[in-house]
C-alpha positions as CSV (number, residue, x, y, z in Angstrom):
1,M,-11.7,72.9,-44.7
2,E,-11.4,72.9,-41.2
3,C,-15.1,73.2,-39.5
4,G,-15.8,77.1,-38.5
5,S,-12.9,78.4,-40.5
6,Y,-12.8,81.6,-42.3
7,Q,-12.5,82.0,-45.7
8,L,-11.8,86.3,-46.7
9,I,-13.0,86.9,-50.2
10,K,-13.0,90.7,-50.7
11,K,-12.3,93.6,-48.4
12,S,-14.2,97.2,-48.7
13,S,-12.0,99.7,-50.5
14,E,-14.2,102.1,-48.1
15,C,-14.1,100.8,-44.6
16,K,-13.2,97.7,-42.6
17,A,-16.3,96.0,-44.1
18,R,-15.3,92.0,-45.6
19,L,-16.9,89.5,-47.6
20,G,-16.3,85.9,-46.8
21,K,-17.2,82.3,-46.0
22,V,-17.5,80.2,-42.9
23,Y,-17.1,76.7,-43.5
24,T,-19.1,74.1,-41.4
25,T,-19.5,70.4,-42.3
26,R,-23.1,71.0,-42.9
27,G,-22.6,73.4,-45.4
28,I,-20.9,77.1,-46.4
29,I,-22.3,80.1,-45.0
30,D,-21.7,83.5,-47.0
31,T,-21.1,86.7,-44.5
32,P,-21.8,88.9,-43.6
33,V,-24.8,86.6,-42.1
34,F,-27.6,87.2,-39.8
35,M,-28.3,84.1,-37.7
36,P,-31.8,83.4,-36.6
37,V,-32.6,82.3,-32.8
38,G,-34.0,79.3,-32.0
39,T,-33.9,79.0,-28.4
40,H,-35.6,75.7,-28.1
41,G,-34.5,74.4,-31.2
42,T,-36.9,76.5,-33.0
43,V,-36.9,79.4,-34.3
44,K,-40.1,80.5,-32.3
45,G,-43.8,80.3,-34.5
46,I,-41.8,79.3,-37.8
47,A,-42.0,75.8,-39.2
48,I,-38.5,74.7,-40.6
49,E,-39.6,74.8,-44.2
50,F,-40.9,78.4,-43.9
51,L,-37.2,79.0,-42.2
52,H,-35.2,77.0,-44.8
53,N,-37.1,78.9,-47.7
54,S,-36.1,82.4,-46.3
55,K,-32.5,81.2,-47.2
56,A,-31.0,82.1,-43.6
57,A,-27.7,79.8,-43.5
58,I,-27.4,79.4,-39.9
59,I,-29.5,79.5,-37.0
60,L,-28.7,79.5,-33.1
61,G,-29.6,76.6,-30.5
62,N,-29.5,78.0,-26.7
63,S,-27.3,75.4,-24.8
64,Y,-29.1,76.3,-21.4
65,H,-32.6,75.5,-22.7
66,L,-31.9,72.7,-24.5
67,Y,-29.9,71.0,-21.6
68,L,-33.1,71.5,-19.2
69,R,-35.7,70.5,-21.6
70,P,-36.1,68.3,-23.8
71,G,-32.1,67.0,-22.2
72,T,-29.4,66.3,-24.2
73,E,-29.7,62.4,-24.1
74,V,-32.7,63.0,-26.3
75,I,-31.1,65.4,-28.8
76,K,-28.0,62.9,-29.0
77,K,-30.4,59.9,-29.2
78,A,-32.2,61.2,-32.1
79,G,-28.7,61.9,-33.8
80,G,-28.2,65.5,-33.0
81,I,-30.0,68.5,-32.9
82,Q,-30.2,69.2,-36.7
83,K,-31.8,65.3,-37.0
84,F,-34.4,66.4,-34.3
85,N,-35.5,69.5,-35.6
86,S,-35.2,68.7,-39.1
87,W,-32.9,71.6,-39.9
88,N,-30.4,70.3,-42.2
89,K,-28.0,73.2,-42.1
90,P,-25.5,74.7,-39.9
91,L,-26.2,75.5,-36.5
92,L,-24.4,77.5,-33.7
93,T,-24.9,77.0,-30.0
94,D,-24.1,79.5,-27.0
95,S,-22.7,78.2,-24.4
96,G,-25.1,79.0,-21.7
97,G,-23.2,82.1,-20.6
98,F,-25.9,84.7,-21.6
99,Q,-28.3,82.7,-19.2
100,V,-25.6,83.3,-16.1
101,F,-26.1,87.1,-16.7
102,S,-30.1,86.6,-17.3
103,L,-30.4,84.5,-14.0
104,S,-28.6,86.8,-11.7
105,D,-31.1,86.1,-8.8
106,T,-30.8,82.2,-9.3
107,R,-27.0,81.3,-9.4
108,K,-24.0,81.7,-7.9
109,I,-20.8,82.2,-9.9
110,S,-17.4,81.0,-8.8
111,E,-14.0,79.7,-10.4
112,E,-15.1,76.1,-11.1
113,G,-18.5,76.8,-12.6
114,V,-22.3,78.4,-11.9
115,E,-24.7,76.8,-9.9
116,F,-27.9,77.7,-11.2
117,R,-31.9,76.5,-10.5
118,S,-34.1,75.7,-13.4
119,H,-36.5,78.4,-14.6
120,I,-38.8,75.2,-14.8
121,D,-39.0,73.3,-11.6
122,G,-36.5,75.1,-9.8
123,S,-34.2,71.9,-9.9
124,K,-30.6,72.7,-8.8
125,H,-27.8,72.4,-11.8
126,F,-24.0,73.3,-12.1
127,F,-22.2,74.4,-15.1
128,S,-18.7,74.5,-15.6
129,P,-16.9,75.2,-18.9
130,E,-16.1,71.1,-19.2
131,K,-20.0,70.7,-18.7
132,S,-21.1,73.3,-21.4
133,M,-18.5,71.5,-23.5
134,Q,-19.6,68.4,-23.3
135,V,-23.7,69.6,-23.7
136,Q,-22.8,71.3,-26.6
137,K,-21.2,68.3,-27.9
138,D,-23.8,66.3,-27.4
139,I,-26.4,69.0,-28.7
140,G,-24.1,68.5,-32.2
141,A,-23.8,72.0,-33.2
142,D,-21.4,72.7,-36.1
143,I,-20.3,75.8,-33.9
144,I,-19.8,75.6,-30.4
145,M,-19.0,78.5,-27.7
146,C,-16.8,78.9,-24.8
147,F,-18.4,78.9,-21.7
148,D,-18.2,83.0,-20.0
149,E,-19.6,85.2,-18.0
150,C,-21.5,88.1,-19.6
151,T,-20.6,91.6,-17.9
152,P,-23.5,93.1,-16.9
153,Y,-24.2,97.1,-17.6
154,P,-23.1,98.6,-15.7
155,A,-20.2,97.2,-14.1
156,D,-17.8,98.9,-12.0
157,Y,-14.5,98.5,-13.2
158,S,-12.8,96.1,-11.1
159,Y,-16.3,93.6,-11.4
160,A,-15.5,94.0,-15.2
161,K,-11.6,93.0,-14.5
162,N,-12.4,89.8,-12.3
163,S,-15.0,88.8,-14.8
164,M,-12.6,88.7,-17.8
165,E,-10.1,87.1,-16.3
166,L,-12.8,84.7,-15.1
167,S,-13.9,83.8,-18.7
168,L,-10.2,83.4,-19.7
169,K,-9.8,80.8,-17.6
170,W,-12.8,79.1,-18.3
171,A,-12.0,79.5,-22.4
172,K,-8.3,78.0,-21.4
173,R,-10.4,74.8,-20.0
174,C,-13.1,75.2,-22.7
175,K,-10.1,74.4,-25.3
176,L,-8.8,71.3,-23.2
177,E,-12.0,69.7,-23.1
178,F,-13.4,70.3,-26.3
179,Y,-10.2,68.4,-27.5
180,K,-10.3,65.4,-25.4
181,D,-12.0,63.8,-28.5
182,A,-12.6,63.6,-32.2
183,S,-15.6,65.9,-32.2
184,Y,-13.4,68.8,-33.3
185,Q,-13.2,66.9,-36.2
186,K,-16.9,67.8,-37.2
187,Q,-17.2,70.5,-34.6
188,A,-15.9,74.3,-34.4
189,L,-14.9,76.3,-30.8
190,F,-15.0,79.8,-31.1
191,G,-13.7,81.8,-28.3
192,I,-15.3,85.1,-26.3
193,V,-13.6,88.4,-25.9
194,Q,-15.4,89.9,-22.8
195,G,-14.0,93.5,-20.7
196,S,-17.4,95.3,-21.1
197,I,-16.9,99.1,-22.1
198,Y,-13.3,99.2,-20.8
199,N,-11.0,99.5,-24.3
200,D,-7.8,98.2,-22.2
201,L,-9.3,95.1,-20.7
202,R,-10.8,94.4,-24.4
203,K,-7.5,94.6,-25.7
204,I,-6.2,92.1,-22.4
205,S,-9.1,89.9,-23.5
206,V,-8.6,89.7,-27.0
207,N,-4.8,89.4,-27.0
208,E,-5.2,86.1,-24.3
209,M,-7.7,84.8,-26.5
210,L,-5.2,84.6,-29.2
211,N,-3.0,83.5,-27.2
212,I,-4.8,80.8,-26.6
213,G,-5.9,80.3,-29.7
214,F,-9.3,79.2,-31.2
215,T,-11.0,79.0,-34.8
216,G,-13.2,82.2,-34.3
217,Y,-13.8,84.9,-32.1
218,A,-16.9,86.0,-30.8
219,I,-17.4,89.8,-29.3
220,G,-19.4,89.4,-26.1
221,G,-20.9,91.1,-23.4
222,L,-22.3,94.3,-25.5
223,S,-26.1,94.9,-26.6
224,V,-26.9,94.5,-22.9
225,G,-28.0,98.5,-22.2
226,E,-24.8,100.4,-22.4
227,P,-25.3,103.6,-25.5
228,K,-24.5,102.6,-28.9
229,E,-21.5,104.5,-29.2
230,Y,-20.1,102.5,-26.2
231,M,-20.1,99.3,-28.5
232,Y,-19.1,100.9,-31.6
233,D,-16.2,102.2,-29.8
234,V,-15.6,98.4,-28.2
235,L,-15.8,97.1,-31.8
236,E,-13.2,99.8,-33.2
237,T,-10.7,99.0,-30.7
238,T,-11.0,95.3,-30.5
239,L,-11.7,93.8,-34.4
240,P,-8.4,95.3,-35.9
241,T,-6.4,92.7,-33.3
242,I,-8.3,89.6,-34.5
243,P,-6.4,87.9,-37.8
244,E,-8.1,88.6,-40.9
245,N,-8.5,85.0,-41.4
246,K,-10.5,84.3,-38.4
247,A,-14.5,84.7,-38.2
248,R,-15.6,87.7,-36.0
249,Y,-18.9,87.4,-34.2
250,L,-20.9,90.3,-32.4
251,M,-23.1,88.4,-30.1
252,G,-27.0,89.5,-29.1
253,V,-26.9,92.0,-31.8
254,G,-29.2,92.3,-34.4
255,M,-31.4,95.9,-35.4
256,P,-31.2,96.6,-38.6
257,E,-29.1,99.7,-38.3
258,D,-26.5,97.9,-36.1
259,L,-25.8,95.3,-38.8
260,W,-24.7,98.2,-40.9
261,E,-22.8,99.8,-38.4
262,G,-20.7,96.4,-37.3
263,V,-20.4,95.3,-41.0
264,Q,-18.7,98.5,-41.4
265,R,-16.3,97.9,-38.6
266,G,-15.6,94.2,-39.4
267,I,-18.1,91.9,-37.6
268,D,-18.9,88.4,-40.4
269,M,-22.2,87.0,-37.8
270,F,-24.7,88.4,-36.0
271,D,-27.3,86.8,-34.2
272,C,-30.6,87.9,-32.0
273,V,-33.9,87.4,-30.8
274,I,-35.1,90.6,-31.7
275,P,-36.9,89.7,-35.5
276,T,-39.4,87.0,-33.7
277,R,-39.7,88.8,-30.8
278,N,-40.6,92.0,-32.1
279,G,-43.2,90.4,-34.4
280,R,-45.2,88.4,-31.6
281,N,-45.3,92.1,-30.2
282,G,-46.6,93.9,-33.3
283,Q,-43.6,95.1,-34.4
284,V,-42.1,95.1,-38.2
285,F,-39.4,95.9,-39.8
286,T,-39.4,97.4,-43.2
287,S,-38.0,99.3,-46.1
288,F,-39.6,102.8,-45.1
289,G,-38.6,101.6,-40.9
290,K,-40.4,100.1,-38.2
291,I,-44.1,100.0,-37.6
292,N,-46.5,99.2,-35.2
293,I,-49.2,97.0,-37.3
294,R,-51.5,97.2,-34.5
295,N,-52.3,101.1,-35.1
296,K,-55.0,102.2,-36.1
297,E,-53.6,103.9,-39.2
298,Y,-53.3,100.5,-40.6
299,I,-57.4,99.2,-40.2
300,Q,-58.2,100.1,-43.7
301,D,-54.5,99.9,-45.5
302,F,-54.7,97.2,-48.2
303,S,-51.2,97.8,-49.1
304,P,-48.3,94.8,-47.9
305,L,-46.2,95.6,-45.6
306,D,-43.5,96.4,-47.5
307,P,-43.7,96.3,-50.9
308,E,-40.0,95.6,-51.4
309,C,-40.2,92.2,-49.8
310,N,-40.9,89.0,-51.1
311,C,-41.8,86.8,-47.8
312,P,-45.3,84.9,-47.8
313,T,-46.8,87.6,-45.6
314,C,-46.2,90.5,-48.1
315,Q,-47.1,88.0,-51.0
316,G,-50.4,87.2,-49.6
317,Y,-51.8,89.4,-47.1
318,T,-52.4,93.1,-46.4
319,K,-51.8,95.4,-43.4
320,A,-55.4,95.6,-42.9
321,Y,-55.6,92.0,-42.5
322,L,-52.5,91.4,-40.4
323,N,-54.0,94.0,-38.1
324,H,-57.2,92.6,-37.7
325,L,-55.3,89.3,-36.7
326,V,-53.4,91.4,-34.0
327,R,-56.4,93.0,-32.7
328,A,-58.7,89.7,-32.6
329,Q,-55.5,88.2,-31.2
330,E,-55.7,85.4,-33.9
331,T,-52.3,83.5,-33.3
332,L,-51.3,83.2,-37.0
333,Y,-50.0,86.6,-36.9
334,L,-47.5,85.6,-34.5
335,M,-46.2,83.0,-37.4
336,L,-46.9,86.1,-40.4
337,L,-44.8,88.9,-38.7
338,S,-42.1,86.9,-37.3
339,L,-41.6,85.3,-40.7
340,H,-41.6,88.6,-42.3
341,N,-39.2,89.9,-40.1
342,I,-36.7,87.2,-40.3
343,Y,-36.5,87.6,-44.2
344,F,-36.0,91.4,-43.9
345,M,-33.1,90.7,-41.9
346,V,-31.7,88.1,-44.3
347,N,-32.6,89.8,-47.1
348,L,-30.6,92.9,-45.6
349,M,-27.5,91.0,-45.0
350,S,-28.2,89.9,-48.9
351,K,-27.9,93.3,-49.6
352,I,-24.9,94.1,-48.1
353,R,-23.2,91.3,-49.4
354,K,-24.2,92.4,-52.9
355,S,-22.8,95.9,-51.7
356,L,-19.6,94.6,-50.7
357,E,-19.1,92.6,-54.1
358,N,-19.9,96.2,-56.0
359,D,-17.8,97.8,-53.5
360,T,-20.5,100.1,-52.9
361,F,-21.0,99.6,-49.1
362,L,-21.3,102.7,-47.9
363,N,-23.4,104.8,-50.7
364,S,-25.6,101.5,-49.9
365,K,-25.8,102.2,-46.3
366,K,-26.7,106.0,-46.7
367,E,-29.7,104.9,-49.1
368,F,-30.8,102.5,-46.6
369,F,-30.6,104.7,-44.0
370,E,-32.7,107.7,-45.9
371,K,-35.6,105.5,-46.7
372,Y,-35.4,103.5,-43.4
373,Y,-35.9,106.8,-41.3
374,F,-38.6,108.2,-43.9
375,R,-41.2,107.7,-41.4
376,K,-39.6,109.8,-39.0
């Protein structure tokens, strides 16, 4: 099957949730799926062998950061990102569009593209849709994303409209550039729907994206500060328009509760830095809710983080020991807590897929939330 193509396996009888598969040249991805983020080609603090053992099916790399360091020439010479970092499974790269949003003090946007200064050494660079495509091709990701502007929140209607229209112009150029050579035979290009919280703009964006035609479709510009109900409303407005035979990817969203809500509305793919970022700050996800392991209550708690978790952290270490590591600033805790959070997210998606197989999604969601919010 074509790289990036989606196969619908089963639809829930209770809601819009769906079970499926995404095909790539490096493997088949069971969906719904959570993708750990490896910004610099590595999921921060976690060795590749541990990542493989977590059963993660696909990870995400950041084109902007990999372009700046080590540079695409190095990655291309190594034989592509998977050979460079020893990850032999599927990998998705974002386009650099989110950095356009996050580096607002050091960039200039025009219809041609974006001029920005490196956060590393201040050197000047320029990303166009064509440049983004070439960078991602050189990195060698299985799924690459259109270059877009991630509209900030809040944004007034006029700004959101202009931003969405610019992303559409860039999407057309991305597709033309992507199909210029034979790389499309082993890579897939996904389009990104923008429009902020304005549903009429989202409808225009998704319809125009469908007219351009992509292998899969992402919903961008969410989880950037807007209230959760706005995000869910955008999904309910946008997703029914996307054909059932296309993968649907919600970018940058990864709190456990959002995975359930996104899947319920028809999302297949998620990514987020939260599991590792929160782990480095001492916060971990458990079946019984979020905890901060640095708190005094865990100094003499000799139980595992989560008795239902099969990760190496929970199997080998107690809360008391992890509390000690954090308080002593022993760097081992950075890996152990991040690893646990990755396992938690991967296992959660496995539970969600199982509930869809058994057609018990809503009941499983209810049971999860009852336990997850038990501590509150």
